[in-house]
FINUPA-378999 format. One record per residue (C-alpha): residue in three letters; x, y, z. Coordinates in steps of 0.25 Angstrom, whole numbers, plus 5000, padded with zeros to 4 digits. Layout:
REM residues N
<atom type="ala" c1="X" c2="Y" c3="Z"/>
...
//
This chain:
REM residues 387
<atom type="met" c1="4900" c2="5110" c3="5037"/>
<atom type="arg" c1="4903" c2="5112" c3="5051"/>
<atom type="ala" c1="4914" c2="5102" c3="5056"/>
<atom type="arg" c1="4909" c2="5092" c3="5066"/>
<atom type="leu" c1="4914" c2="5095" c3="5080"/>
<atom type="leu" c1="4922" c2="5084" c3="5087"/>
<atom type="lys" c1="4916" c2="5080" c3="5100"/>
<atom type="leu" c1="4927" c2="5080" c3="5111"/>
<atom type="thr" c1="4924" c2="5068" c3="5120"/>
<atom type="pro" c1="4932" c2="5067" c3="5133"/>
<atom type="leu" c1="4939" c2="5055" c3="5126"/>
<atom type="leu" c1="4943" c2="5063" c3="5114"/>
<atom type="leu" c1="4947" c2="5075" c3="5123"/>
<atom type="leu" c1="4957" c2="5065" c3="5130"/>
<atom type="leu" c1="4962" c2="5060" c3="5117"/>
<atom type="leu" c1="4965" c2="5074" c3="5112"/>
<atom type="ala" c1="4972" c2="5078" c3="5124"/>
<atom type="leu" c1="4982" c2="5066" c3="5123"/>
<atom type="pro" c1="4995" c2="5067" c3="5115"/>
<atom type="ala" c1="4995" c2="5059" c3="5102"/>
<atom type="ala" c1="5004" c2="5048" c3="5108"/>
<atom type="ala" c1="4995" c2="5046" c3="5119"/>
<atom type="arg" c1="4983" c2="5043" c3="5110"/>
<atom type="ala" c1="4979" c2="5030" c3="5104"/>
<atom type="pro" c1="4991" c2="5024" c3="5096"/>
<atom type="gln" c1="4991" c2="5027" c3="5081"/>
<atom type="arg" c1="4987" c2="5015" c3="5073"/>
<atom type="val" c1="4996" c2="5009" c3="5063"/>
<atom type="gly" c1="4993" c2="5007" c3="5049"/>
<atom type="asn" c1="4987" c2="4993" c3="5050"/>
<atom type="gly" c1="4973" c2="4995" c3="5046"/>
<atom type="asn" c1="4969" c2="5002" c3="5058"/>
<atom type="gly" c1="4978" c2="5014" c3="5056"/>
<atom type="gly" c1="4970" c2="5024" c3="5048"/>
<atom type="val" c1="4975" c2="5020" c3="5034"/>
<atom type="gly" c1="4966" c2="5017" c3="5022"/>
<atom type="leu" c1="4967" c2="5017" c3="5006"/>
<atom type="lys" c1="4960" c2="5026" c3="4996"/>
<atom type="arg" c1="4959" c2="5022" c3="4982"/>
<atom type="ile" c1="4964" c2="5033" c3="4973"/>
<atom type="gly" c1="4962" c2="5026" c3="4959"/>
<atom type="gly" c1="4963" c2="5013" c3="4951"/>
<atom type="phe" c1="4974" c2="5010" c3="4941"/>
<atom type="asp" c1="4979" c2="4999" c3="4932"/>
<atom type="his" c1="4988" c2="4990" c3="4941"/>
<atom type="pro" c1="4994" c2="5002" c3="4948"/>
<atom type="thr" c1="5009" c2="4999" c3="4953"/>
<atom type="tyr" c1="5013" c2="5013" c3="4959"/>
<atom type="ile" c1="5008" c2="5026" c3="4964"/>
<atom type="thr" c1="5016" c2="5039" c3="4967"/>
<atom type="gly" c1="5016" c2="5054" c3="4967"/>
<atom type="ala" c1="5025" c2="5063" c3="4959"/>
<atom type="pro" c1="5034" c2="5074" c3="4965"/>
<atom type="gly" c1="5027" c2="5088" c3="4962"/>
<atom type="tyr" c1="5013" c2="5082" c3="4959"/>
<atom type="pro" c1="5006" c2="5080" c3="4972"/>
<atom type="lys" c1="4993" c2="5078" c3="4966"/>
<atom type="leu" c1="4997" c2="5067" c3="4956"/>
<atom type="leu" c1="4999" c2="5052" c3="4959"/>
<atom type="phe" c1="5005" c2="5042" c3="4948"/>
<atom type="val" c1="5001" c2="5027" c3="4948"/>
<atom type="thr" c1="5009" c2="5017" c3="4939"/>
<atom type="glu" c1="5000" c2="5006" c3="4933"/>
<atom type="gln" c1="5007" c2="4993" c3="4930"/>
<atom type="pro" c1="5004" c2="4993" c3="4915"/>
<atom type="gly" c1="5012" c2="5005" c3="4913"/>
<atom type="arg" c1="5003" c2="5018" c3="4916"/>
<atom type="val" c1="5005" c2="5029" c3="4926"/>
<atom type="lys" c1="4992" c2="5035" c3="4931"/>
<atom type="val" c1="4990" c2="5049" c3="4938"/>
<atom type="ile" c1="4981" c2="5052" c3="4950"/>
<atom type="asn" c1="4979" c2="5067" c3="4949"/>
<atom type="arg" c1="4973" c2="5073" c3="4962"/>
<atom type="gly" c1="4967" c2="5060" c3="4965"/>
<atom type="his" c1="4961" c2="5057" c3="4951"/>
<atom type="lys" c1="4967" c2="5046" c3="4942"/>
<atom type="gln" c1="4971" c2="5052" c3="4928"/>
<atom type="arg" c1="4965" c2="5045" c3="4916"/>
<atom type="arg" c1="4978" c2="5047" c3="4908"/>
<atom type="ser" c1="4991" c2="5040" c3="4912"/>
<atom type="phe" c1="5003" c2="5048" c3="4916"/>
<atom type="leu" c1="5011" c2="5038" c3="4909"/>
<atom type="asn" c1="5008" c2="5026" c3="4900"/>
<atom type="ile" c1="5019" c2="5016" c3="4897"/>
<atom type="thr" c1="5011" c2="5003" c3="4896"/>
<atom type="gly" c1="5018" c2="5000" c3="4882"/>
<atom type="arg" c1="5031" c2="5000" c3="4889"/>
<atom type="val" c1="5027" c2="4992" c3="4902"/>
<atom type="asn" c1="5028" c2="4977" c3="4903"/>
<atom type="tyr" c1="5015" c2="4975" c3="4912"/>
<atom type="asp" c1="5012" c2="4961" c3="4915"/>
<atom type="ala" c1="5002" c2="4963" c3="4927"/>
<atom type="ala" c1="5012" c2="4957" c3="4936"/>
<atom type="glu" c1="5025" c2="4964" c3="4940"/>
<atom type="arg" c1="5028" c2="4971" c3="4928"/>
<atom type="gly" c1="5023" c2="4985" c3="4923"/>
<atom type="leu" c1="5024" c2="5000" c3="4927"/>
<atom type="leu" c1="5028" c2="4999" c3="4942"/>
<atom type="ser" c1="5031" c2="5013" c3="4947"/>
<atom type="ile" c1="5034" c2="5028" c3="4944"/>
<atom type="ala" c1="5043" c2="5038" c3="4951"/>
<atom type="phe" c1="5044" c2="5053" c3="4950"/>
<atom type="pro" c1="5057" c2="5060" c3="4954"/>
<atom type="pro" c1="5057" c2="5071" c3="4964"/>
<atom type="asp" c1="5058" c2="5082" c3="4953"/>
<atom type="tyr" c1="5047" c2="5076" c3="4945"/>
<atom type="arg" c1="5039" c2="5089" c3="4944"/>
<atom type="arg" c1="5051" c2="5096" c3="4937"/>
<atom type="ser" c1="5057" c2="5085" c3="4929"/>
<atom type="gly" c1="5044" c2="5077" c3="4925"/>
<atom type="leu" c1="5052" c2="5064" c3="4925"/>
<atom type="phe" c1="5047" c2="5051" c3="4931"/>
<atom type="tyr" c1="5050" c2="5036" c3="4931"/>
<atom type="val" c1="5043" c2="5023" c3="4929"/>
<atom type="tyr" c1="5047" c2="5009" c3="4932"/>
<atom type="tyr" c1="5041" c2="4998" c3="4924"/>
<atom type="thr" c1="5044" c2="4985" c3="4917"/>
<atom type="ala" c1="5046" c2="4986" c3="4902"/>
<atom type="asn" c1="5040" c2="4978" c3="4891"/>
<atom type="asn" c1="5053" c2="4969" c3="4891"/>
<atom type="gly" c1="5052" c2="4967" c3="4906"/>
<atom type="asp" c1="5063" c2="4977" c3="4910"/>
<atom type="ile" c1="5062" c2="4986" c3="4921"/>
<atom type="his" c1="5061" c2="5001" c3="4916"/>
<atom type="val" c1="5062" c2="5014" c3="4924"/>
<atom type="asp" c1="5058" c2="5025" c3="4914"/>
<atom type="glu" c1="5058" c2="5040" c3="4915"/>
<atom type="tyr" c1="5047" c2="5049" c3="4909"/>
<atom type="his" c1="5043" c2="5064" c3="4909"/>
<atom type="ser" c1="5030" c2="5069" c3="4913"/>
<atom type="ala" c1="5022" c2="5077" c3="4904"/>
<atom type="gly" c1="5014" c2="5084" c3="4915"/>
<atom type="pro" c1="5009" c2="5080" c3="4929"/>
<atom type="thr" c1="5000" c2="5069" c3="4924"/>
<atom type="arg" c1="5006" c2="5064" c3="4911"/>
<atom type="ala" c1="5020" c2="5059" c3="4907"/>
<atom type="ala" c1="5027" c2="5060" c3="4894"/>
<atom type="pro" c1="5028" c2="5046" c3="4889"/>
<atom type="gly" c1="5038" c2="5049" c3="4878"/>
<atom type="ser" c1="5048" c2="5053" c3="4889"/>
<atom type="arg" c1="5052" c2="5039" c3="4893"/>
<atom type="arg" c1="5066" c2="5037" c3="4897"/>
<atom type="thr" c1="5071" c2="5023" c3="4901"/>
<atom type="val" c1="5079" c2="5025" c3="4914"/>
<atom type="ile" c1="5082" c2="5011" c3="4917"/>
<atom type="asp" c1="5079" c2="4997" c3="4911"/>
<atom type="ile" c1="5082" c2="4985" c3="4919"/>
<atom type="pro" c1="5081" c2="4971" c3="4913"/>
<atom type="his" c1="5070" c2="4963" c3="4919"/>
<atom type="arg" c1="5065" c2="4953" c3="4908"/>
<atom type="gln" c1="5067" c2="4939" c3="4913"/>
<atom type="phe" c1="5056" c2="4939" c3="4923"/>
<atom type="ala" c1="5043" c2="4948" c3="4925"/>
<atom type="asn" c1="5043" c2="4949" c3="4940"/>
<atom type="his" c1="5051" c2="4958" c3="4950"/>
<atom type="asn" c1="5052" c2="4971" c3="4942"/>
<atom type="gly" c1="5053" c2="4980" c3="4954"/>
<atom type="gly" c1="5045" c2="4993" c3="4951"/>
<atom type="gln" c1="5048" c2="5005" c3="4961"/>
<atom type="leu" c1="5054" c2="5018" c3="4957"/>
<atom type="gln" c1="5057" c2="5028" c3="4969"/>
<atom type="phe" c1="5064" c2="5041" c3="4968"/>
<atom type="arg" c1="5073" c2="5046" c3="4980"/>
<atom type="gly" c1="5077" c2="5060" c3="4976"/>
<atom type="his" c1="5081" c2="5059" c3="4961"/>
<atom type="leu" c1="5086" c2="5044" c3="4962"/>
<atom type="leu" c1="5077" c2="5034" c3="4957"/>
<atom type="tyr" c1="5076" c2="5020" c3="4965"/>
<atom type="phe" c1="5069" c2="5008" c3="4959"/>
<atom type="gly" c1="5068" c2="4993" c3="4963"/>
<atom type="thr" c1="5070" c2="4982" c3="4953"/>
<atom type="gly" c1="5066" c2="4967" c3="4955"/>
<atom type="asp" c1="5076" c2="4956" c3="4954"/>
<atom type="gly" c1="5072" c2="4952" c3="4940"/>
<atom type="gly" c1="5060" c2="4942" c3="4943"/>
<atom type="ser" c1="5058" c2="4927" c3="4944"/>
<atom type="gly" c1="5059" c2="4922" c3="4958"/>
<atom type="gly" c1="5071" c2="4922" c3="4967"/>
<atom type="asp" c1="5079" c2="4931" c3="4958"/>
<atom type="pro" c1="5086" c2="4920" c3="4950"/>
<atom type="pro" c1="5097" c2="4930" c3="4943"/>
<atom type="asp" c1="5100" c2="4936" c3="4957"/>
<atom type="asn" c1="5097" c2="4950" c3="4952"/>
<atom type="ala" c1="5094" c2="4956" c3="4965"/>
<atom type="gln" c1="5108" c2="4953" c3="4971"/>
<atom type="asn" c1="5115" c2="4956" c3="4958"/>
<atom type="lys" c1="5120" c2="4971" c3="4958"/>
<atom type="his" c1="5123" c2="4971" c3="4944"/>
<atom type="val" c1="5108" c2="4970" c3="4939"/>
<atom type="leu" c1="5097" c2="4980" c3="4943"/>
<atom type="leu" c1="5086" c2="4970" c3="4947"/>
<atom type="gly" c1="5083" c2="4967" c3="4961"/>
<atom type="lys" c1="5088" c2="4981" c3="4965"/>
<atom type="leu" c1="5084" c2="4995" c3="4970"/>
<atom type="leu" c1="5090" c2="5004" c3="4960"/>
<atom type="arg" c1="5093" c2="5019" c3="4961"/>
<atom type="ile" c1="5096" c2="5028" c3="4949"/>
<atom type="asp" c1="5095" c2="5043" c3="4945"/>
<atom type="pro" c1="5086" c2="5044" c3="4933"/>
<atom type="arg" c1="5089" c2="5058" c3="4930"/>
<atom type="asn" c1="5099" c2="5064" c3="4920"/>
<atom type="pro" c1="5105" c2="5050" c3="4915"/>
<atom type="arg" c1="5120" c2="5050" c3="4910"/>
<atom type="gly" c1="5127" c2="5042" c3="4900"/>
<atom type="arg" c1="5120" c2="5029" c3="4895"/>
<atom type="arg" c1="5112" c2="5027" c3="4908"/>
<atom type="ser" c1="5098" c2="5033" c3="4909"/>
<atom type="tyr" c1="5100" c2="5036" c3="4924"/>
<atom type="arg" c1="5111" c2="5040" c3="4933"/>
<atom type="ile" c1="5116" c2="5032" c3="4945"/>
<atom type="pro" c1="5117" c2="5038" c3="4959"/>
<atom type="arg" c1="5131" c2="5038" c3="4963"/>
<atom type="ser" c1="5126" c2="5034" c3="4977"/>
<atom type="asn" c1="5121" c2="5021" c3="4972"/>
<atom type="pro" c1="5127" c2="5010" c3="4980"/>
<atom type="phe" c1="5134" c2="5002" c3="4968"/>
<atom type="val" c1="5139" c2="5013" c3="4961"/>
<atom type="gly" c1="5154" c2="5010" c3="4959"/>
<atom type="arg" c1="5152" c2="4996" c3="4965"/>
<atom type="arg" c1="5148" c2="4982" c3="4959"/>
<atom type="gly" c1="5133" c2="4983" c3="4955"/>
<atom type="arg" c1="5124" c2="4992" c3="4947"/>
<atom type="asp" c1="5124" c2="5006" c3="4950"/>
<atom type="glu" c1="5109" c2="5008" c3="4950"/>
<atom type="ile" c1="5107" c2="4998" c3="4962"/>
<atom type="phe" c1="5103" c2="5004" c3="4975"/>
<atom type="ser" c1="5099" c2="4991" c3="4982"/>
<atom type="tyr" c1="5099" c2="4976" c3="4978"/>
<atom type="gly" c1="5094" c2="4963" c3="4982"/>
<atom type="leu" c1="5079" c2="4966" c3="4980"/>
<atom type="arg" c1="5069" c2="4956" c3="4974"/>
<atom type="asn" c1="5058" c2="4965" c3="4969"/>
<atom type="pro" c1="5058" c2="4979" c3="4976"/>
<atom type="phe" c1="5044" c2="4982" c3="4969"/>
<atom type="arg" c1="5042" c2="4994" c3="4979"/>
<atom type="phe" c1="5051" c2="5002" c3="4988"/>
<atom type="ser" c1="5051" c2="5016" c3="4994"/>
<atom type="phe" c1="5059" c2="5026" c3="5002"/>
<atom type="asp" c1="5055" c2="5029" c3="5017"/>
<atom type="thr" c1="5057" c2="5044" c3="5019"/>
<atom type="val" c1="5047" c2="5044" c3="5031"/>
<atom type="thr" c1="5054" c2="5036" c3="5043"/>
<atom type="ala" c1="5068" c2="5041" c3="5042"/>
<atom type="arg" c1="5076" c2="5053" c3="5039"/>
<atom type="arg" c1="5083" c2="5046" c3="5027"/>
<atom type="pro" c1="5076" c2="5038" c3="5017"/>
<atom type="arg" c1="5074" c2="5023" c3="5018"/>
<atom type="ile" c1="5070" c2="5013" c3="5007"/>
<atom type="val" c1="5059" c2="5003" c3="5008"/>
<atom type="ile" c1="5059" c2="4991" c3="4998"/>
<atom type="ala" c1="5048" c2="4981" c3="4997"/>
<atom type="asp" c1="5055" c2="4969" c3="4990"/>
<atom type="val" c1="5046" c2="4959" c3="4984"/>
<atom type="gly" c1="5049" c2="4945" c3="4989"/>
<atom type="gln" c1="5050" c2="4931" c3="4983"/>
<atom type="asn" c1="5041" c2="4920" c3="4989"/>
<atom type="gln" c1="5041" c2="4922" c3="5004"/>
<atom type="phe" c1="5044" c2="4936" c3="5008"/>
<atom type="glu" c1="5042" c2="4951" c3="5005"/>
<atom type="glu" c1="5051" c2="4962" c3="5011"/>
<atom type="val" c1="5053" c2="4976" c3="5014"/>
<atom type="asp" c1="5067" c2="4982" c3="5014"/>
<atom type="tyr" c1="5069" c2="4996" c3="5022"/>
<atom type="glu" c1="5083" c2="5003" c3="5022"/>
<atom type="lys" c1="5089" c2="5016" c3="5023"/>
<atom type="leu" c1="5092" c2="5021" c3="5009"/>
<atom type="gly" c1="5107" c2="5021" c3="5011"/>
<atom type="val" c1="5107" c2="5006" c3="5016"/>
<atom type="ala" c1="5098" c2="5002" c3="5004"/>
<atom type="ser" c1="5109" c2="5008" c3="4995"/>
<atom type="gly" c1="5117" c2="4995" c3="4990"/>
<atom type="ala" c1="5108" c2="4986" c3="4999"/>
<atom type="asn" c1="5106" c2="4971" c3="4996"/>
<atom type="phe" c1="5091" c2="4968" c3="5000"/>
<atom type="gly" c1="5094" c2="4953" c3="4999"/>
<atom type="trp" c1="5086" c2="4947" c3="4988"/>
<atom type="asn" c1="5087" c2="4936" c3="4983"/>
<atom type="gly" c1="5095" c2="4931" c3="4995"/>
<atom type="phe" c1="5084" c2="4935" c3="5004"/>
<atom type="glu" c1="5069" c2="4936" c3="5003"/>
<atom type="gly" c1="5064" c2="4945" c3="5015"/>
<atom type="phe" c1="5072" c2="4940" c3="5027"/>
<atom type="ser" c1="5073" c2="4926" c3="5021"/>
<atom type="lys" c1="5085" c2="4920" c3="5013"/>
<atom type="phe" c1="5080" c2="4917" c3="4999"/>
<atom type="glu" c1="5092" c2="4912" c3="4990"/>
<atom type="ala" c1="5107" c2="4911" c3="4993"/>
<atom type="pro" c1="5117" c2="4917" c3="4992"/>
<atom type="tyr" c1="5111" c2="4926" c3="5003"/>
<atom type="pro" c1="5117" c2="4940" c3="5001"/>
<atom type="arg" c1="5123" c2="4947" c3="5013"/>
<atom type="his" c1="5121" c2="4961" c3="5019"/>
<atom type="thr" c1="5107" c2="4962" c3="5014"/>
<atom type="gln" c1="5096" c2="4972" c3="5019"/>
<atom type="lys" c1="5085" c2="4965" c3="5026"/>
<atom type="pro" c1="5070" c2="4969" c3="5024"/>
<atom type="ile" c1="5063" c2="4975" c3="5036"/>
<atom type="leu" c1="5050" c2="4967" c3="5032"/>
<atom type="ala" c1="5048" c2="4954" c3="5025"/>
<atom type="tyr" c1="5035" c2="4947" c3="5025"/>
<atom type="ser" c1="5031" c2="4933" c3="5020"/>
<atom type="his" c1="5021" c2="4930" c3="5008"/>
<atom type="ser" c1="5013" c2="4922" c3="5018"/>
<atom type="arg" c1="5009" c2="4935" c3="5025"/>
<atom type="ser" c1="4995" c2="4937" c3="5018"/>
<atom type="gly" c1="5000" c2="4932" c3="5005"/>
<atom type="gly" c1="5010" c2="4943" c3="5001"/>
<atom type="cys" c1="5019" c2="4942" c3="4988"/>
<atom type="ala" c1="5025" c2="4955" c3="4985"/>
<atom type="val" c1="5028" c2="4967" c3="4995"/>
<atom type="ile" c1="5023" c2="4980" c3="4990"/>
<atom type="gly" c1="5031" c2="4991" c3="4997"/>
<atom type="gly" c1="5026" c2="5005" c3="5000"/>
<atom type="tyr" c1="5031" c2="5017" c3="5008"/>
<atom type="val" c1="5034" c2="5022" c3="5022"/>
<atom type="val" c1="5022" c2="5030" c3="5024"/>
<atom type="gly" c1="5024" c2="5045" c3="5025"/>
<atom type="asp" c1="5010" c2="5050" c3="5024"/>
<atom type="arg" c1="5007" c2="5055" c3="5038"/>
<atom type="arg" c1="4992" c2="5054" c3="5035"/>
<atom type="leu" c1="4993" c2="5039" c3="5036"/>
<atom type="arg" c1="4997" c2="5040" c3="5051"/>
<atom type="ser" c1="4997" c2="5025" c3="5053"/>
<atom type="leu" c1="5006" c2="5022" c3="5041"/>
<atom type="tyr" c1="5016" c2="5034" c3="5043"/>
<atom type="lys" c1="5030" c2="5029" c3="5043"/>
<atom type="arg" c1="5026" c2="5015" c3="5040"/>
<atom type="tyr" c1="5029" c2="5007" c3="5027"/>
<atom type="ile" c1="5017" c2="5002" c3="5019"/>
<atom type="tyr" c1="5018" c2="4990" c3="5010"/>
<atom type="ser" c1="5010" c2="4978" c3="5005"/>
<atom type="asp" c1="5010" c2="4966" c3="4997"/>
<atom type="asn" c1="5005" c2="4964" c3="4982"/>
<atom type="cys" c1="4998" c2="4951" c3="4985"/>
<atom type="asp" c1="4993" c2="4954" c3="4999"/>
<atom type="gly" c1="4989" c2="4968" c3="4998"/>
<atom type="thr" c1="4989" c2="4971" c3="5013"/>
<atom type="leu" c1="4995" c2="4985" c3="5016"/>
<atom type="arg" c1="5005" c2="4985" c3="5027"/>
<atom type="ser" c1="5015" c2="4994" c3="5034"/>
<atom type="phe" c1="5026" c2="4994" c3="5044"/>
<atom type="val" c1="5036" c2="5003" c3="5050"/>
<atom type="pro" c1="5049" c2="5002" c3="5043"/>
<atom type="arg" c1="5062" c2="5001" c3="5051"/>
<atom type="leu" c1="5076" c2="4998" c3="5046"/>
<atom type="ser" c1="5076" c2="4987" c3="5057"/>
<atom type="gly" c1="5063" c2="4981" c3="5051"/>
<atom type="ala" c1="5048" c2="4984" c3="5049"/>
<atom type="arg" c1="5039" c2="4987" c3="5061"/>
<atom type="gly" c1="5024" c2="4985" c3="5063"/>
<atom type="asp" c1="5021" c2="4979" c3="5049"/>
<atom type="lys" c1="5006" c2="4979" c3="5049"/>
<atom type="pro" c1="4994" c2="4978" c3="5038"/>
<atom type="leu" c1="4986" c2="4991" c3="5036"/>
<atom type="gly" c1="4973" c2="4983" c3="5035"/>
<atom type="leu" c1="4973" c2="4988" c3="5020"/>
<atom type="thr" c1="4975" c2="4979" c3="5008"/>
<atom type="val" c1="4977" c2="4983" c3="4993"/>
<atom type="ser" c1="4976" c2="4973" c3="4982"/>
<atom type="ala" c1="4989" c2="4970" c3="4975"/>
<atom type="pro" c1="4997" c2="4982" c3="4980"/>
<atom type="thr" c1="5008" c2="4987" c3="4970"/>
<atom type="ser" c1="5013" c2="4999" c3="4977"/>
<atom type="phe" c1="5012" c2="5010" c3="4987"/>
<atom type="gly" c1="5015" c2="5025" c3="4983"/>
<atom type="glu" c1="5016" c2="5039" c3="4989"/>
<atom type="asp" c1="5011" c2="5052" c3="4983"/>
<atom type="asn" c1="5018" c2="5066" c3="4985"/>
<atom type="gly" c1="5012" c2="5068" c3="4999"/>
<atom type="gly" c1="5016" c2="5054" c3="5004"/>
<atom type="arg" c1="5002" c2="5048" c3="5003"/>
<atom type="leu" c1="5002" c2="5033" c3="5001"/>
<atom type="tyr" c1="4996" c2="5024" c3="4990"/>
<atom type="val" c1="4995" c2="5010" c3="4986"/>
<atom type="cys" c1="4992" c2="5003" c3="4973"/>
<atom type="ser" c1="4985" c2="4991" c3="4970"/>
<atom type="leu" c1="4988" c2="4983" c3="4957"/>
<atom type="asp" c1="4973" c2="4980" c3="4956"/>
<atom type="gly" c1="4971" c2="4995" c3="4953"/>
<atom type="pro" c1="4968" c2="5004" c3="4965"/>
<atom type="val" c1="4978" c2="5014" c3="4971"/>
<atom type="tyr" c1="4975" c2="5018" c3="4985"/>
<atom type="arg" c1="4980" c2="5030" c3="4994"/>
<atom type="phe" c1="4982" c2="5027" c3="5009"/>
<atom type="val" c1="4973" c2="5036" c3="5017"/>
<atom type="pro" c1="4971" c2="5038" c3="5032"/>
<atom type="arg" c1="4958" c2="5034" c3="5038"/>
//
């Protein structure tokens, strides 16, 4: 069919003659900025979505009861990639299978990692082998790390992220309220921390290796610790879009009043104390108040639209989402309003709603091409699309 010709009115001719900067200002992703959501499938309590290096047509979705599903060329596969429901403590609250991560050499090595709460309540990171692009080898399981977490059911952390071959993951402070054992400030326990390990080629009794550059190697504190003083860093990500060197964005779930987002250069975050339980957001929570803490770039109160748990996302690198490009997107599990701001080390700029909501969001995700997704605990998974 012949393409429809564009009628060049005098006004349109004038606009085309102007340089881009002189035209109408680009609208920000606040509901009027050309951003929409496209449903790509329904799942059983989806908690995370990501792509895998070397497989651009595949997406992997973790389901809280313990399954990993595959979306192949836009179609959800009936067969699970991995099913570990018998190993997972799933209580429809904060426990379950919470994320999956693929190292950069996944296509060659076939290794991948899952983060879940085990039947006894402990936090587990396990390694598996793939048996093909769309199925894993369930008998290949190797426990990488087991972190005791049996006293309380909440604050389990849940995020895995690779940076090169190093695996980062965030753990909650152990649960209850107010961190009664002061785990987050205790550098001799692994709860309330951001941890960094090398899961490849373990040596000796350990099932992983410690990077020599970790901040507490040779000092007081566990060698696995990268940062501490966190309450429940359920979601975090790396910003490789806005600066030459990567920065880290940690969405740390708050107590009763404030949710916070921390943003630091990766080198500054190494060994950093993010303040919990001395501080909640910018406010003092419980003495003694630690000195030399990293302050959040954004904190919001629970009174804002009834929020209860920040769900951190990504600094958007998809240029197709022009009004969101280089903005950090996030939400709240209770509120569901999708919001974004420009991340700066000095503070968040231009925090605005997108005009879109998702019921009970659990996570954002990215595929190999940088396209952005969001999961709803109620079942749907959406992709962000320009409109």
